[in-house]
DRENTISE-23119 format. One record per residue: residue number from 1; residue in three letters; y, x, z of N, C-alpha, C in turn. Coordinates in pm, 1 decimal, padded with zeros to 6 digits. Each point is the difference from the previous one (the first is absolute). Last residue first. Example, Ala and Ser with C-alpha at 12.3 -4.5 7.8 and 13.67 -1.06 7.14 Angstrom:
[node 2, "SER", [-00225.0, 01285.0, 00708.0], [00119.0, 00082.0, 00006.0], [00109.0, -00077.0, 00073.0]]
[node 1, "ALA", [-00572.0, 00029.0, -00007.0], [00119.0, -00089.0, 00000.0], [00120.0, 00090.0, 00000.0]]
END
This chain:
[node 148, "UNK", [01271.3, -00319.7, -02357.3], [-00088.3, -00060.4, -00050.1], [00042.4, -00128.2, -00100.1]]
[node 147, "UNK", [00293.7, 00242.4, 00309.4], [-00085.2, 00129.4, -00100.1], [-00087.3, -00065.8, -00090.6]]
[node 146, "UNK", [00277.2, -00284.7, 00276.2], [00097.4, 00094.1, -00074.7], [-00098.2, 00105.4, -00084.1]]
[node 145, "UNK", [-00230.3, -00358.2, 00240.6], [00103.7, -00065.0, -00054.4], [00123.4, 00096.6, -00077.1]]
[node 144, "UNK", [-00429.5, 00129.1, 00256.3], [-00039.5, -00114.8, -00084.2], [00137.1, -00033.9, -00065.0]]
[node 143, "UNK", [00039.7, 00360.2, 00306.3], [-00100.9, 00007.1, -00097.1], [-00023.0, -00112.8, -00095.1]]
[node 142, "UNK", [00299.2, -00051.4, 00345.2], [00065.1, 00113.3, -00095.1], [-00134.4, 00007.7, -00119.4]]
[node 141, "UNK", [-00106.2, -00291.6, 00361.1], [00108.4, -00035.0, -00089.2], [00049.6, 00087.2, -00112.8]]
[node 140, "UNK", [-00319.7, 00135.6, 00313.7], [-00049.3, -00082.2, -00067.4], [00118.6, -00076.5, -00100.0]]
[node 139, "UNK", [00157.5, 00283.0, 00341.1], [-00062.1, 00082.5, -00092.7], [-00083.7, -00091.1, -00096.7]]
[node 138, "UNK", [00228.1, -00219.2, 00359.8], [00094.8, 00065.6, -00097.5], [-00083.7, 00103.1, -00111.5]]
[node 137, "UNK", [-00224.1, -00198.4, 00338.2], [00049.5, -00085.1, -00073.6], [00087.4, 00052.4, -00119.2]]
[node 136, "UNK", [-00166.9, 00266.8, 00340.0], [-00103.1, -00042.8, -00090.2], [00059.0, -00086.5, -00100.7]]
[node 135, "UNK", [00253.2, 00130.3, 00339.4], [-00004.2, 00099.4, -00092.1], [-00095.7, -00020.5, -00104.0]]
[node 134, "UNK", [00064.7, -00272.4, 00345.3], [00105.8, -00014.8, -00080.1], [-00012.6, 00075.0, -00112.7]]
[node 133, "UNK", [-00303.2, 00028.8, 00344.8], [-00031.6, -00125.3, -00073.4], [00117.9, -00015.3, -00112.1]]
[node 132, "UNK", [00040.4, 00343.5, 00340.9], [-00093.6, 00029.1, -00111.0], [-00040.0, -00122.1, -00097.9]]
[node 131, "UNK", [00329.5, -00036.3, 00330.6], [00038.8, 00079.6, -00096.6], [-00108.1, 00020.3, -00081.8]]
[node 130, "UNK", [-00086.8, -00293.3, 00340.9], [00100.3, -00050.4, -00099.4], [00047.5, 00097.6, -00095.3]]
[node 129, "UNK", [-00295.7, 00131.6, 00354.0], [-00047.6, -00103.7, -00111.9], [00075.4, -00060.3, -00093.0]]
[node 128, "UNK", [00178.1, 00272.5, 00339.6], [-00071.3, 00100.6, -00088.1], [-00082.3, -00095.0, -00092.4]]
[node 127, "UNK", [00238.2, -00204.9, 00330.9], [00092.0, 00061.9, -00089.9], [-00069.8, 00075.2, -00113.7]]
[node 126, "UNK", [-00259.4, -00189.2, 00346.9], [00064.1, -00096.1, -00072.5], [00094.7, 00045.8, -00101.8]]
[node 125, "UNK", [-00179.1, 00293.8, 00308.2], [-00091.0, -00032.4, -00072.5], [00057.7, -00117.7, -00105.1]]
[node 124, "UNK", [00260.0, 00131.3, 00367.2], [-00042.1, 00111.3, -00107.0], [-00095.1, -00033.3, -00116.3]]
[node 123, "UNK", [00053.1, -00297.0, 00366.3], [00118.5, -00002.3, -00086.1], [-00010.2, 00087.9, -00111.4]]
[node 122, "UNK", [-00399.3, -00227.3, 00258.2], [00048.8, 00126.5, 00005.9], [00105.6, -00021.1, -00134.5]]
[node 121, "UNK", [-00361.2, -00288.1, 00171.6], [00143.7, -00013.1, 00027.0], [00097.2, 00076.4, -00006.9]]
[node 120, "UNK", [-00513.0, -00020.9, -00049.1], [00065.3, 00043.7, 00134.0], [00145.1, -00050.0, 00011.3]]
[node 119, "UNK", [-00234.1, -00036.2, -00399.7], [-00074.3, -00075.3, 00117.8], [00033.8, 00009.7, 00120.6]]
[node 118, "UNK", [00186.1, 00255.9, -00361.8], [00051.2, -00103.7, 00009.7], [-00100.0, -00120.7, 00087.1]]
[node 117, "UNK", [-00117.3, 00459.5, -00015.3], [00108.1, -00010.9, 00023.2], [00075.2, -00136.8, 00024.7]]
[node 116, "UNK", [-00435.4, 00076.7, -00204.0], [00005.9, 00029.2, 00145.7], [00141.7, -00023.6, 00055.2]]
[node 115, "UNK", [-00087.4, -00067.3, -00461.5], [-00090.8, -00063.3, 00056.2], [00006.0, -00001.2, 00160.6]]
[node 114, "UNK", [00325.8, 00217.5, -00285.9], [-00042.2, -00117.3, -00037.4], [-00084.8, -00079.8, 00056.9]]
[node 113, "UNK", [00110.1, 00465.9, 00105.2], [00087.0, -00082.6, -00000.8], [-00005.3, -00190.5, -00023.5]]
[node 112, "UNK", [-00365.7, 00339.9, -00058.9], [00070.7, 00027.2, 00148.0], [00106.9, -00094.3, 00027.1]]
[node 111, "UNK", [-00175.0, 00032.1, -00446.4], [-00098.2, -00070.3, 00105.2], [00041.3, 00011.9, 00132.1]]
[node 110, "UNK", [00240.5, 00169.2, -00338.4], [00019.3, -00120.6, -00024.9], [-00085.5, -00078.8, 00109.9]]
[node 109, "UNK", [00174.9, 00489.8, 00147.9], [-00054.4, -00071.4, -00165.6], [00002.4, -00130.8, 00029.9]]
[node 108, "UNK", [00288.4, 00391.8, 00293.4], [-00119.5, -00087.9, -00030.6], [-00017.5, -00051.3, -00124.5]]
[node 107, "UNK", [00396.0, 00228.2, 00124.2], [-00063.0, 00056.5, 00118.5], [-00118.6, -00117.8, 00027.0]]
[node 106, "UNK", [00325.1, 00079.8, -00370.3], [-00001.8, -00131.0, 00084.7], [-00093.0, 00016.1, 00121.7]]
[node 105, "UNK", [00038.5, 00371.6, -00329.0], [00130.5, -00058.9, 00042.9], [00025.0, -00133.1, 00121.9]]
[node 104, "UNK", [-00443.9, 00159.0, -00162.0], [00068.6, 00087.5, 00072.6], [00140.4, -00017.3, 00046.8]]
[node 103, "UNK", [-00217.3, -00269.7, -00310.7], [-00067.9, -00012.3, 00127.4], [00058.1, 00088.4, 00075.9]]
[node 102, "UNK", [00173.5, 00034.5, -00440.5], [00054.1, -00120.4, 00102.6], [-00088.3, -00027.7, 00114.5]]
[node 101, "UNK", [-00131.1, 00346.1, -00270.2], [00101.5, 00018.8, 00041.4], [00063.2, -00104.8, 00095.4]]
[node 100, "UNK", [-00398.3, -00087.2, -00218.3], [-00032.9, 00106.9, 00097.5], [00140.6, 00048.0, 00048.1]]
[node 99, "UNK", [-00013.7, -00291.8, -00368.8], [-00055.5, -00061.0, 00112.9], [-00003.0, 00077.2, 00138.0]]
[node 98, "UNK", [00123.0, 00214.4, -00393.6], [00107.6, -00079.1, 00048.4], [-00054.6, -00062.4, 00104.0]]
[node 97, "UNK", [-00309.5, 00222.1, -00223.1], [00103.8, 00089.2, 00060.5], [00075.1, -00090.5, 00086.9]]
[node 96, "UNK", [-00273.4, -00222.4, -00285.4], [-00077.2, 00041.0, 00159.3], [00081.9, 00095.3, 00037.4]]
[node 95, "UNK", [00162.5, -00129.1, -00439.2], [00007.1, -00123.8, 00107.3], [-00048.4, 00031.4, 00123.8]]
[node 94, "UNK", [-00029.2, 00331.8, -00345.1], [00096.7, -00019.1, 00059.5], [00044.1, -00117.9, 00096.7]]
[node 93, "UNK", [-00431.9, 00051.9, -00194.4], [00036.0, 00139.2, 00096.2], [00129.7, -00028.4, 00036.3]]
[node 92, "UNK", [-00131.4, -00312.3, -00311.1], [-00071.8, -00024.5, 00121.3], [00012.1, 00106.8, 00109.7]]
[node 91, "UNK", [00191.6, 00046.7, -00450.8], [00063.3, -00099.7, 00056.1], [-00056.9, -00038.9, 00155.9]]
[node 90, "UNK", [-00191.5, 00288.4, -00310.0], [00118.8, 00075.6, 00071.6], [00063.7, -00100.3, 00086.9]]
[node 89, "UNK", [-00382.0, -00155.6, -00217.5], [-00040.2, 00087.3, 00091.1], [00139.6, 00074.6, 00063.2]]
[node 88, "UNK", [00074.7, -00476.6, -00219.0], [-00065.3, 00147.8, -00055.9], [-00031.3, 00059.3, 00135.0]]
[node 87, "UNK", [-00011.4, -00537.4, 00014.5], [00115.2, 00132.3, 00011.7], [-00082.1, 00100.3, -00057.6]]
[node 86, "UNK", [-00186.2, -00400.2, 00140.4], [00089.9, -00054.1, -00108.6], [00132.5, 00088.0, 00010.4]]
[node 85, "UNK", [-00562.0, -00065.6, 00144.2], [00154.8, 00087.8, 00057.6], [00097.1, -00016.2, -00131.8]]
[node 84, "UNK", [-00531.1, -00163.7, 00250.7], [00101.3, 00008.3, -00160.4], [00115.7, 00032.5, 00079.7]]
[node 83, "UNK", [-00551.2, -00138.8, 00130.9], [00103.4, 00088.0, 00029.7], [00093.0, 00010.8, -00122.3]]
[node 82, "UNK", [-00341.7, -00412.0, 00166.7], [00025.9, 00107.5, -00117.5], [00129.8, 00085.3, 00032.1]]
[node 81, "UNK", [-00262.0, -00258.5, 00408.9], [00068.8, -00037.3, -00110.6], [00032.3, 00125.0, -00105.1]]
[node 80, "UNK", [-00446.7, -00062.7, 00304.8], [00141.7, 00029.1, 00007.6], [00065.0, -00018.3, -00110.0]]
[node 79, "UNK", [-00409.1, -00289.6, 00175.6], [00021.5, 00097.7, -00081.5], [00165.1, 00057.7, 00025.4]]
[node 78, "UNK", [-00316.9, -00182.5, 00406.9], [00025.8, -00069.2, -00131.2], [00054.0, 00135.2, -00076.7]]
[node 77, "UNK", [-00255.6, 00065.3, 00406.5], [00022.0, -00146.8, 00004.0], [00045.8, -00055.4, -00133.9]]
[node 76, "UNK", [-00053.4, 00447.7, 00099.3], [-00148.6, -00041.7, 00025.1], [-00003.3, -00171.0, -00004.0]]
[node 75, "UNK", [00388.6, 00295.9, -00088.7], [-00087.0, -00018.9, -00115.2], [-00130.4, -00056.0, 00024.1]]
[node 74, "UNK", [00318.2, 00094.9, 00352.4], [00034.3, -00106.3, -00075.3], [-00090.1, -00022.1, -00109.4]]
[node 73, "UNK", [-00041.9, 00401.9, 00234.9], [-00036.0, -00133.7, 00067.1], [00021.5, -00125.8, -00078.7]]
[node 72, "UNK", [00184.2, 00395.6, -00168.3], [-00147.4, 00001.5, -00023.9], [-00073.7, -00096.3, 00080.4]]
[node 71, "UNK", [00477.3, 00055.7, 00046.6], [-00041.2, -00057.3, -00138.3], [-00133.8, -00019.4, -00016.4]]
[node 70, "UNK", [00148.9, 00175.0, 00414.5], [-00001.6, -00120.5, -00016.8], [-00012.7, -00084.5, -00127.2]]
[node 69, "UNK", [00032.9, 00471.9, 00163.5], [-00141.1, -00034.9, -00020.2], [-00005.9, -00163.0, -00021.1]]
[node 68, "UNK", [00419.8, 00270.5, 00078.3], [-00084.3, 00063.8, -00120.6], [-00114.3, -00093.8, -00031.2]]
[node 67, "UNK", [00253.5, -00098.9, 00412.4], [00043.0, -00054.3, -00131.9], [-00041.0, 00064.2, -00118.8]]
[node 66, "UNK", [-00181.2, 00113.9, 00405.9], [-00019.8, -00149.3, -00028.0], [00052.5, -00032.3, -00113.8]]
[node 65, "UNK", [00093.3, 00437.6, 00140.6], [-00136.6, -00026.5, -00047.4], [-00029.8, -00115.9, -00047.5]]
[node 64, "UNK", [00394.1, 00087.6, 00227.9], [00011.5, 00022.6, -00152.4], [-00140.4, -00015.0, -00056.9]]
[node 63, "UNK", [00024.9, -00077.0, 00460.4], [00063.8, -00103.3, -00057.0], [00019.5, 00033.1, -00167.1]]
[node 62, "UNK", [-00187.9, 00324.9, 00286.9], [-00089.9, -00107.4, -00010.3], [00054.6, -00119.7, -00085.4]]
[node 61, "UNK", [00289.2, 00360.1, 00085.5], [-00124.7, 00055.9, -00080.4], [-00086.2, -00097.1, -00025.1]]
[node 60, "UNK", [00325.1, -00072.0, 00353.4], [00066.4, 00012.7, -00144.7], [-00104.3, 00034.0, -00119.1]]
[node 59, "UNK", [-00149.4, 00032.2, 00460.1], [00001.5, -00139.9, -00038.5], [00063.9, -00031.0, -00148.1]]
[node 58, "UNK", [-00051.9, 00484.4, 00175.5], [-00143.8, -00094.1, -00020.2], [00058.7, -00164.6, -00057.6]]
[node 57, "UNK", [00274.9, 00405.4, 00153.4], [00026.4, -00053.5, -00127.5], [-00112.5, -00118.2, -00030.5]]
[node 56, "UNK", [-00007.8, 00362.1, 00328.8], [00101.2, -00096.8, 00044.0], [00049.4, -00093.6, -00114.3]]
[node 55, "UNK", [-00309.4, 00340.1, -00113.0], [-00076.3, -00082.7, 00097.6], [00102.4, -00091.2, 00081.2]]
[node 54, "UNK", [00069.0, 00365.4, -00309.4], [00023.7, -00145.0, -00075.2], [-00062.8, -00117.0, 00114.1]]
[node 53, "UNK", [00238.2, 00532.0, 00033.8], [-00124.0, -00081.6, 00011.1], [00029.6, -00137.2, -00035.6]]
[node 52, "UNK", [00337.4, 00376.0, -00187.1], [-00041.9, -00064.5, 00146.3], [-00127.0, -00064.3, -00043.4]]
[node 51, "UNK", [00289.3, 00248.8, -00301.4], [-00124.6, 00086.0, 00037.8], [-00038.7, -00090.6, 00129.3]]
[node 50, "UNK", [00364.3, -00116.7, -00280.7], [00050.7, 00096.9, 00114.1], [-00143.3, 00066.6, 00053.0]]
[node 49, "UNK", [-00031.6, -00314.7, -00371.5], [00108.2, 00089.7, -00050.5], [00016.1, 00118.2, 00117.6]]
[node 48, "UNK", [-00260.9, -00389.3, 00093.0], [-00062.9, 00097.4, -00089.7], [00078.1, 00131.6, -00042.2]]
[node 47, "UNK", [00182.0, -00358.8, 00269.7], [-00074.5, 00076.9, 00084.9], [-00084.2, 00082.3, -00100.2]]
[node 46, "UNK", [00293.8, -00292.8, -00207.8], [00067.9, 00088.3, 00067.2], [-00077.0, 00099.5, 00088.9]]
[node 45, "UNK", [-00220.9, -00353.5, -00202.8], [00039.8, 00115.2, -00101.9], [00103.2, 00088.9, 00054.2]]
[node 44, "UNK", [-00157.2, -00374.2, 00262.7], [-00125.7, 00110.1, -00052.7], [00045.8, 00083.5, -00077.2]]
[node 43, "UNK", [00361.3, -00306.4, 00073.1], [-00051.3, 00061.8, 00122.4], [-00102.9, 00087.1, -00008.5]]
[node 42, "UNK", [00137.3, -00273.6, -00377.4], [00063.5, 00080.9, 00063.0], [-00020.3, 00108.7, 00115.7]]
[node 41, "UNK", [-00196.3, -00406.7, -00162.1], [-00053.0, 00078.6, -00091.9], [00073.4, 00114.7, 00039.5]]
[node 40, "UNK", [00099.8, -00404.1, 00238.3], [-00139.5, 00053.5, 00036.5], [-00047.8, 00101.2, -00109.8]]
[node 39, "UNK", [00439.4, -00124.5, -00018.7], [-00019.6, 00094.0, 00139.4], [-00136.7, -00009.6, -00003.1]]
[node 38, "UNK", [00123.5, -00244.7, -00358.8], [00050.7, 00130.3, -00018.3], [-00009.8, 00066.7, 00124.9]]
[node 37, "UNK", [-00178.8, -00422.4, -00023.8], [-00087.5, 00086.3, -00059.2], [00074.0, 00157.2, -00038.5]]
[node 36, "UNK", [00064.7, -00379.5, 00392.2], [00032.9, 00027.9, -00116.1], [-00045.5, 00113.8, -00056.0]]
[node 35, "UNK", [-00094.5, -00306.3, 00398.9], [-00092.8, 00035.5, -00085.6], [00062.1, 00026.1, -00127.8]]
[node 34, "UNK", [00140.7, 00101.8, 00551.4], [00041.6, -00114.8, -00108.2], [-00108.4, 00048.2, -00131.8]]
[node 33, "UNK", [-00129.6, 00112.7, 00502.5], [00065.6, 00057.5, -00082.9], [00014.1, -00111.7, -00119.8]]
[node 32, "UNK", [-00269.0, 00003.5, 00421.5], [00129.1, -00013.4, 00051.5], [00106.5, 00040.7, -00109.7]]
[node 31, "UNK", [-00510.6, -00045.0, -00033.6], [00069.7, 00130.9, 00015.6], [00145.1, 00015.3, 00060.4]]
[node 30, "UNK", [-00268.4, -00407.6, -00023.2], [-00120.2, 00114.5, 00006.0], [00081.2, 00124.5, 00025.6]]
[node 29, "UNK", [00240.0, -00390.6, -00092.4], [-00072.0, -00040.5, 00120.5], [-00066.8, 00112.0, 00030.6]]
[node 28, "UNK", [00189.8, 00012.1, -00442.4], [00107.1, -00006.9, 00111.5], [-00076.0, 00016.6, 00135.8]]
[node 27, "UNK", [-00276.4, -00066.5, -00362.8], [00053.0, 00128.4, 00002.6], [00124.7, 00031.5, 00122.6]]
[node 26, "UNK", [-00167.3, -00429.5, -00100.0], [-00112.9, 00079.3, 00076.3], [00020.0, 00146.1, 00003.8]]
[node 25, "UNK", [00315.7, -00283.0, -00242.9], [-00015.8, -00048.7, 00148.1], [-00086.3, 00077.5, 00070.0]]
[node 24, "UNK", [00015.2, 00059.9, -00464.4], [00120.8, 00051.4, 00051.6], [00001.5, -00021.3, 00153.4]]
[node 23, "UNK", [-00346.7, -00191.7, -00247.1], [-00010.1, 00157.1, -00005.1], [00108.4, 00051.6, 00080.6]]
[node 22, "UNK", [00032.9, -00446.2, -00095.9], [-00114.6, 00037.1, 00107.8], [-00031.1, 00130.4, 00025.9]]
[node 21, "UNK", [00287.1, -00150.0, -00361.9], [00071.9, -00037.6, 00139.0], [-00098.3, 00055.4, 00104.0]]
[node 20, "UNK", [-00147.7, 00048.5, -00417.9], [00092.1, 00077.8, 00018.7], [00059.0, -00004.0, 00140.6]]
[node 19, "UNK", [-00293.5, -00332.8, -00158.0], [-00072.0, 00114.2, 00037.0], [00086.2, 00110.6, 00036.9]]
[node 18, "UNK", [00163.8, -00399.5, -00173.2], [-00042.9, -00016.1, 00162.7], [-00078.0, 00141.4, 00024.1]]
[node 17, "UNK", [00156.2, -00033.1, -00444.6], [00113.2, 00007.6, 00089.1], [-00042.5, -00018.2, 00166.3]]
[node 16, "UNK", [-00344.1, -00084.8, -00341.4], [00087.0, 00149.5, 00009.3], [00090.4, 00028.4, 00091.3]]
[node 15, "UNK", [-00148.8, -00425.9, -00064.3], [-00111.7, 00079.4, 00049.9], [00060.4, 00152.8, 00025.6]]
[node 14, "UNK", [00247.2, -00294.2, -00260.6], [00016.1, -00034.9, 00129.6], [-00091.0, 00073.7, 00093.2]]
[node 13, "UNK", [-00005.0, 00036.3, -00484.7], [00125.3, 00059.5, 00078.4], [-00004.5, -00009.3, 00123.6]]
[node 12, "UNK", [-00361.0, -00194.5, -00224.3], [-00012.1, 00133.4, 00021.6], [00115.5, 00072.8, 00075.8]]
[node 11, "UNK", [00030.0, -00474.2, -00121.6], [-00090.7, 00024.2, 00123.0], [-00030.9, 00142.9, 00029.2]]
[node 10, "UNK", [00291.7, -00127.3, -00377.0], [00037.3, -00011.6, 00140.6], [-00069.9, 00022.0, 00120.1]]
[node 9, "UNK", [00012.5, 00112.7, -00508.4], [-00092.9, -00000.2, 00094.1], [00046.4, 00012.6, 00114.3]]
[node 8, "UNK", [00093.6, -00029.3, -00562.4], [00076.0, -00027.8, 00135.3], [-00113.0, -00017.7, 00101.5]]
[node 7, "UNK", [-00075.4, 00054.5, -00491.8], [-00008.7, 00108.5, 00079.0], [00042.8, -00007.7, 00144.2]]
[node 6, "UNK", [00065.0, -00352.8, -00350.3], [-00135.2, 00017.2, 00009.5], [-00040.4, 00143.6, 00088.1]]
[node 5, "UNK", [00469.9, -00127.0, -00056.3], [-00068.7, -00099.8, 00102.9], [-00176.9, 00032.2, -00026.0]]
[node 4, "UNK", [00465.2, 00273.7, -00083.7], [-00125.1, 00016.3, -00057.1], [-00115.8, -00098.1, 00100.4]]
[node 3, "UNK", [00580.7, -00059.3, -00064.2], [-00123.7, 00051.3, 00069.1], [-00106.4, -00023.8, -00080.2]]
[node 2, "UNK", [00473.7, 00097.6, -00182.7], [-00083.7, -00106.3, 00016.6], [-00111.9, 00061.2, 00085.3]]
[node 1, "UNK", [00542.0, 00094.0, -00153.3], [-00108.2, 00052.6, 00047.0], [-00083.1, -00149.5, 00026.8]]
END
């Protein structure tokens, strides 16, 4: 494995990580809730399915709006990176379904466990992070070395 030093951007990565941490901390301080995307998306969807009012979900909906608007705001300052996918449409669909299943099985997603849970020293989050990182490493090893 070699690093693509030309496109290596430690400054942008550090700034992005700091912004994710800041957003997570502000969400926790402002709402008392963890900034896990599975929960932030799941609660308004449950309310929609049950025909309940979305008014109690205002904070979550604003958080999601911020996620959706952020690429357009970034475009005011810099060019967006080129989009690319190294898998077929069916592969992406299967991967998305597996991630969704894993999020439900693990009672949270990578952002909830990896960013918020680990920072709170949650043992459950540590176990989840080890499992999903291990699964990711195993998947890459299989795809690159056994199938590729």
